[in-house]
C-alpha positions as CSV (number, residue, x, y, z in Angstrom):
1,M,127.5,-62.7,106.8
2,I,128.7,-60.3,104.4
3,T,126.8,-60.5,101.3
4,L,127.4,-57.3,98.4
5,M,125.5,-57.1,95.3
6,Y,126.9,-54.7,92.6
7,P,126.1,-54.5,88.7
8,S,128.5,-56.9,86.5
9,R,131.1,-54.1,85.2
10,I,131.2,-50.8,86.7
11,I,133.1,-48.5,84.2
12,F,134.8,-44.9,85.8
13,A,137.0,-42.7,83.7
14,R,136.7,-39.5,82.2
15,G,134.8,-39.6,78.4
16,S,133.4,-43.5,79.2
17,L,130.6,-42.3,77.5
18,G,132.1,-43.6,74.4
19,K,132.4,-47.0,75.9
20,L,128.3,-47.2,75.1
21,G,129.5,-48.4,71.9
22,E,131.3,-51.4,73.1
23,E,128.7,-52.2,75.9
24,V,125.2,-51.8,74.2
25,P,125.3,-54.6,71.2
26,G,126.4,-57.8,73.5
27,F,122.6,-57.1,74.7
28,G,121.1,-56.2,72.1
29,R,120.8,-53.7,68.9
30,K,117.5,-52.0,69.9
31,V,117.2,-49.5,73.0
32,L,114.9,-47.6,74.7
33,L,116.6,-44.6,76.1
34,V,115.4,-43.1,79.1
35,T,116.3,-39.4,80.0
36,G,115.1,-36.2,81.0
37,R,112.8,-33.5,79.4
38,T,115.5,-30.9,78.8
39,A,119.0,-30.9,80.2
40,M,120.9,-33.5,78.1
41,R,119.4,-32.4,75.0
42,K,120.6,-28.8,75.5
43,A,124.2,-29.9,77.0
44,G,124.8,-31.9,73.6
45,V,124.7,-35.2,75.3
46,L,122.0,-36.8,73.7
47,D,123.1,-36.4,70.1
48,R,126.9,-37.7,71.3
49,V,124.5,-41.2,72.7
50,Y,122.9,-41.3,69.2
51,G,126.1,-40.9,67.5
52,I,128.2,-43.4,69.3
53,L,125.0,-46.1,69.0
54,S,124.4,-45.5,65.5
55,S,128.0,-46.1,65.3
56,E,127.6,-49.6,65.9
57,K,123.9,-49.8,63.9
58,V,121.9,-49.6,67.2
59,A,118.2,-48.5,66.8
60,I,117.0,-46.0,69.6
61,E,113.8,-45.4,71.0
62,L,113.4,-42.3,72.9
63,F,111.4,-41.3,76.1
64,D,112.1,-38.5,77.1
65,E,109.6,-37.8,79.9
66,V,111.0,-38.4,83.4
67,E,110.1,-35.4,85.6
68,H,111.9,-35.2,89.2
69,D,110.2,-37.7,91.6
70,P,109.4,-39.5,88.9
71,S,105.5,-40.9,89.3
72,L,104.0,-44.5,88.5
73,D,102.0,-42.8,85.3
74,T,105.6,-41.9,84.0
75,V,107.0,-45.4,84.7
76,N,103.6,-46.9,83.3
77,K,104.3,-45.1,80.2
78,G,107.7,-46.2,79.3
79,I,106.5,-49.4,80.1
80,M,104.1,-49.6,77.0
81,I,106.8,-48.0,74.9
82,A,109.4,-50.6,75.9
83,R,106.5,-53.1,75.2
84,E,105.5,-51.8,72.1
85,K,108.9,-51.4,70.3
86,K,110.3,-54.7,71.7
87,V,113.2,-53.4,73.3
88,S,116.1,-55.6,74.1
89,V,118.2,-53.4,76.4
90,I,117.3,-49.9,78.0
91,I,120.0,-47.1,79.1
92,G,118.8,-44.6,81.8
93,L,121.0,-41.1,80.6
94,G,120.0,-38.9,83.5
95,G,120.3,-38.5,87.4
96,G,118.6,-40.5,90.1
97,S,115.2,-39.7,89.2
98,V,115.9,-41.0,85.5
99,I,117.6,-44.1,86.5
100,D,115.3,-44.9,89.0
101,T,112.9,-44.6,85.7
102,A,114.7,-47.0,83.9
103,K,115.1,-49.7,86.5
104,A,111.4,-49.4,87.3
105,I,111.2,-49.9,83.1
106,A,113.4,-52.2,82.6
107,I,111.7,-54.9,85.8
108,V,108.2,-54.6,85.0
109,A,108.3,-54.3,81.4
110,P,109.0,-57.8,80.2
111,K,106.3,-59.2,82.7
112,E,102.4,-58.7,83.2
113,G,100.3,-55.7,84.5
114,S,101.6,-52.1,85.6
115,V,103.9,-50.9,88.0
116,E,101.1,-50.3,90.5
117,E,101.2,-54.0,91.0
118,Y,105.0,-54.2,91.7
119,Y,105.2,-51.3,93.5
120,Y,102.4,-52.4,96.2
121,G,103.4,-56.0,97.1
122,K,103.8,-58.1,93.5
123,P,106.7,-60.2,93.5
124,I,109.3,-59.6,91.4
125,N,110.8,-63.5,91.0
126,T,112.4,-62.8,87.7
127,P,115.0,-60.4,85.5
128,G,114.0,-57.7,83.5
129,I,115.4,-56.3,80.3
130,P,119.1,-55.7,80.6
131,L,119.8,-52.3,81.7
132,I,122.8,-49.6,81.4
133,A,122.8,-47.3,83.8
134,V,124.9,-43.4,82.9
135,P,124.7,-41.0,85.9
136,T,124.8,-37.2,85.3
137,T,125.1,-36.3,88.5
138,A,126.9,-37.0,91.3
139,G,124.8,-37.9,94.2
140,T,121.9,-40.5,94.2
141,G,123.9,-43.3,93.8
142,A,120.9,-45.0,91.9
143,E,123.5,-46.6,89.1
144,I,124.2,-49.0,91.9
145,T,121.4,-49.8,93.5
146,N,118.9,-52.5,93.3
147,N,115.6,-50.1,93.7
148,A,113.8,-47.3,92.2
149,V,112.1,-44.7,94.1
150,L,108.8,-43.7,92.7
151,T,106.1,-41.6,93.9
152,D,102.4,-42.7,93.7
153,S,101.1,-38.9,93.4
154,R,97.3,-39.9,94.1
155,R,98.0,-41.4,97.3
156,K,100.8,-39.1,98.2
157,I,103.1,-41.8,98.7
158,K,106.6,-42.3,98.2
159,K,108.4,-45.3,98.4
160,S,111.1,-47.6,96.7
161,L,110.3,-50.7,94.3
162,R,112.8,-53.2,94.8
163,S,114.4,-56.7,93.7
164,P,117.6,-58.0,93.5
165,F,116.7,-58.1,89.7
166,M,116.7,-54.7,89.6
167,I,120.3,-53.8,89.7
168,A,122.3,-52.6,86.2
169,R,124.2,-54.5,84.2
170,V,126.8,-51.7,83.4
171,A,127.0,-48.7,85.2
172,V,129.1,-46.0,83.3
173,V,130.4,-43.3,85.7
174,D,131.4,-41.0,83.6
175,P,132.7,-37.1,85.6
176,E,132.4,-35.2,82.3
177,L,129.1,-35.6,82.2
178,T,128.5,-34.0,85.4
179,L,129.9,-31.2,84.0
180,F,126.7,-29.8,83.1
181,C,125.2,-29.7,86.7
182,P,124.5,-26.2,88.0
183,P,125.5,-25.5,91.1
184,S,121.6,-25.9,92.6
185,L,122.0,-29.1,91.2
186,T,125.4,-30.3,91.9
187,A,124.8,-28.9,95.6
188,Y,121.8,-31.2,96.4
189,S,123.0,-34.4,94.7
190,G,126.1,-34.0,96.2
191,M,124.5,-33.5,99.6
192,D,122.4,-36.5,99.3
193,A,125.7,-38.3,98.7
194,L,127.2,-37.1,101.8
195,T,124.0,-38.0,103.7
196,Q,124.0,-41.4,102.2
197,A,127.8,-41.9,103.0
198,I,127.3,-41.1,106.7
199,E,124.1,-42.6,106.9
200,C,125.4,-46.2,105.8
201,Y,128.2,-45.7,107.9
202,I,126.4,-45.5,111.5
203,S,123.7,-47.9,109.9
204,R,122.9,-51.1,112.4
205,V,123.6,-53.6,109.3
206,S,126.7,-52.0,108.5
207,N,129.8,-53.9,107.6
208,P,133.7,-53.9,107.6
209,I,133.9,-53.2,103.7
210,T,130.8,-50.9,103.4
211,D,132.6,-48.8,106.2
212,V,136.0,-48.3,104.5
213,L,133.7,-47.3,101.5
214,A,131.8,-44.8,103.1
215,L,134.4,-43.8,105.6
216,R,136.4,-42.5,102.4
217,A,133.4,-41.2,100.8
218,I,132.8,-39.1,103.6
219,E,136.4,-37.7,103.4
220,I,135.9,-36.8,99.8
221,L,133.0,-35.5,99.4
222,F,132.8,-33.0,102.7
223,F,136.4,-31.4,101.4
224,N,135.2,-31.3,97.7
225,L,131.3,-30.7,97.8
226,P,131.9,-27.3,98.6
227,L,134.2,-27.0,95.4
228,A,132.2,-28.2,93.0
229,V,129.9,-25.9,94.0
230,K,131.9,-23.1,93.3
231,R,134.0,-24.2,90.5
232,G,131.9,-26.3,88.5
233,D,133.8,-26.3,85.3
234,D,136.8,-27.7,86.8
235,I,137.3,-31.7,85.8
236,N,139.3,-32.6,88.5
237,I,136.9,-31.4,91.4
238,R,134.2,-32.9,89.6
239,E,136.0,-36.4,89.1
240,K,136.2,-36.1,92.9
241,V,133.2,-35.7,93.8
242,A,131.8,-38.2,91.5
243,L,134.1,-40.8,92.9
244,G,132.9,-40.1,96.4
245,S,129.5,-40.6,95.0
246,L,130.3,-44.0,93.3
247,L,132.2,-44.8,96.9
248,Q,129.1,-44.0,99.1
249,A,126.9,-45.8,96.1
250,M,129.0,-49.1,96.6
251,A,128.4,-48.6,100.0
252,F,124.7,-47.6,100.9
253,S,123.3,-50.3,98.6
254,N,124.5,-53.3,100.8
255,A,124.5,-51.5,104.3
256,G,121.1,-49.5,104.0
257,L,120.4,-45.6,105.7
258,G,119.1,-44.0,108.0
259,A,116.4,-41.9,109.7
260,A,117.4,-38.6,107.7
261,H,116.7,-40.8,104.4
262,G,113.4,-42.5,105.6
263,L,112.5,-38.6,106.6
264,S,113.1,-37.1,103.1
265,H,111.0,-39.3,101.3
266,P,107.2,-38.2,102.5
267,L,108.4,-34.6,102.7
268,G,109.0,-35.2,98.7
269,A,106.0,-36.7,98.5
270,Y,103.5,-33.8,100.0
271,Y,105.6,-30.4,99.3
272,K,107.8,-31.4,96.3
273,I,111.1,-30.8,98.4
274,P,114.2,-31.9,96.9
275,H,115.7,-34.8,98.2
276,G,119.1,-34.0,99.0
277,L,118.0,-30.6,100.4
278,A,115.4,-32.2,102.8
279,C,118.2,-35.2,103.5
280,G,121.2,-32.2,103.8
281,V,118.8,-30.0,106.0
282,L,117.5,-33.2,108.5
283,L,120.9,-34.7,108.6
284,P,122.0,-32.9,111.7
285,Y,119.4,-33.4,114.1
286,V,119.4,-37.1,112.9
287,L,123.0,-37.3,114.0
288,E,122.8,-35.7,117.1
289,Y,119.5,-37.8,118.0
290,N,121.7,-41.2,117.2
291,M,124.9,-39.7,119.0
292,D,125.0,-41.6,122.1
293,V,124.9,-45.6,120.4
294,C,127.1,-44.4,117.8
295,Q,129.4,-42.0,119.3
296,E,132.7,-44.1,118.1
297,K,132.2,-43.9,114.7
298,M,130.8,-40.5,115.0
299,D,134.8,-39.6,116.4
300,R,135.9,-41.4,113.0
301,I,133.6,-39.1,111.1
302,A,134.9,-36.1,113.3
303,E,138.6,-37.2,112.2
304,K,138.2,-37.6,108.7
305,I,136.7,-33.8,108.6
306,G,138.7,-32.1,110.8
307,V,136.9,-31.6,113.3
308,K,137.6,-32.3,117.7
309,S,134.7,-34.8,118.2
310,G,131.6,-36.9,117.1
311,R,129.6,-34.0,118.9
312,D,131.1,-31.8,116.5
313,V,130.0,-33.2,113.3
314,P,126.1,-31.8,113.5
315,D,127.3,-28.1,113.6
316,A,130.1,-29.0,111.0
317,I,127.4,-30.5,108.6
318,R,125.3,-27.3,109.0
319,D,128.4,-24.8,108.7
320,L,128.8,-27.0,105.1
321,L,124.9,-26.3,104.1
322,Q,125.8,-22.7,104.0
323,K,129.0,-23.3,102.3
324,I,126.8,-24.7,99.2
325,N,123.7,-22.5,99.5
326,I,121.8,-25.2,101.4
327,P,118.9,-23.9,103.7
328,L,119.2,-24.7,107.8
329,D,115.5,-25.5,107.9
330,L,112.8,-25.9,105.7
331,R,110.5,-22.8,106.5
332,K,110.3,-21.9,103.2
333,W,107.8,-25.1,102.4
334,R,105.2,-24.0,104.8
335,I,104.9,-27.7,106.3
336,R,101.7,-27.5,108.1
337,K,102.2,-28.9,111.6
338,E,98.9,-31.1,111.2
339,D,100.7,-33.1,108.7
340,I,103.5,-34.5,111.1
341,S,101.9,-37.3,111.8
342,S,101.1,-38.2,108.0
343,L,104.5,-37.6,107.7
344,V,105.8,-39.6,110.6
345,A,104.0,-42.6,109.3
346,G,105.4,-42.3,105.7
347,S,108.9,-42.2,107.0
348,R,108.4,-45.9,108.4
349,G,110.3,-48.4,105.8
350,G,113.6,-49.7,104.6
351,S,115.9,-46.4,105.7
352,M,114.1,-45.9,108.9
353,S,114.8,-49.8,109.9
354,K,118.7,-49.4,109.3
355,N,118.8,-46.0,111.7
356,P,121.2,-47.1,114.5
357,R,119.0,-45.8,117.3
358,E,115.2,-46.6,117.0
359,L,113.2,-43.5,117.1
360,S,110.0,-43.6,118.5
361,D,106.9,-41.0,116.4
362,E,107.4,-38.3,119.3
363,E,111.2,-38.1,118.8
364,L,110.5,-38.3,114.6
365,S,107.7,-35.4,115.4
366,S,110.3,-33.0,117.0
367,I,113.0,-33.7,114.6
368,L,110.4,-32.0,112.1
369,E,109.0,-29.4,114.5
370,K,112.7,-28.3,114.4
371,V,113.4,-28.2,110.6
372,I,109.7,-26.5,109.7
């Protein structure tokens, strides 16, 4: 049985930001606009959104306090504003951190209690406030998924709040919004996307539909990401990377991920390592461990990226990392060996459970020892 879950509407087009004026009023005319602290304001995108919504007589409450790796405290601040202002629709405008924060606010705000209760197991049985997701990076796929990756800073836990009710009602994917991404963010988010595409393709719960989406995404991202990092003002390249990101998000949101993502979450919680960077560094090592149980699929990936066999894919990924200025290890972060057991324990979760090969604590520790 194949079950696929996506937003009710996915709009992909250059200039589709303008579609907010058509989409928002159908859900209500009081918006909580969730975004980051500076990027959208500096790029002029925030002013454009205000202009689009104001022309439709939509009132806006702004919440612009979202940080990288959003914390539960930040989500709770947004929940309080949504409740106090009685907003009828939420827009998440930004990268994965922003959209994940918007999703968490939207699902919890109409319910009782704080986000911590749901983060640690209280069931989510009813819909939240309607959410419109507008990504400004090409990578995380948060605009498609049914989860929000959040960090409990006090306990050093980074994991997902998850529910089918958390899927955005509308995803507006405008490649023009990614023109403002600096090279480093382009590289990190793009490597997150490529890792997700590969991991969901070899996932133990992949299916024929997600395979088609993932394999095409791998091909698009592998060849176009280096160009986007070097020529970030080229809208044709940006559009290709945005499409690759959308395709992989449609794949992994229904097929799951793997050990690279499982390990990257505690590394982010403990050491604040950028998520896409950690995924990219870990990916070749994880693929080498997985190789024997998914050789046929790895060979298909090899065909798509122009190398001889699946066993050549890890080194091809390392070559790509060097092209986009991502290091091949995590030595810079001075990860302590005494933390490895905690990092391994923190990696166990939904992503790890879908890795094609079951990895022991010793094997996961070995991967970490190699990258540190």
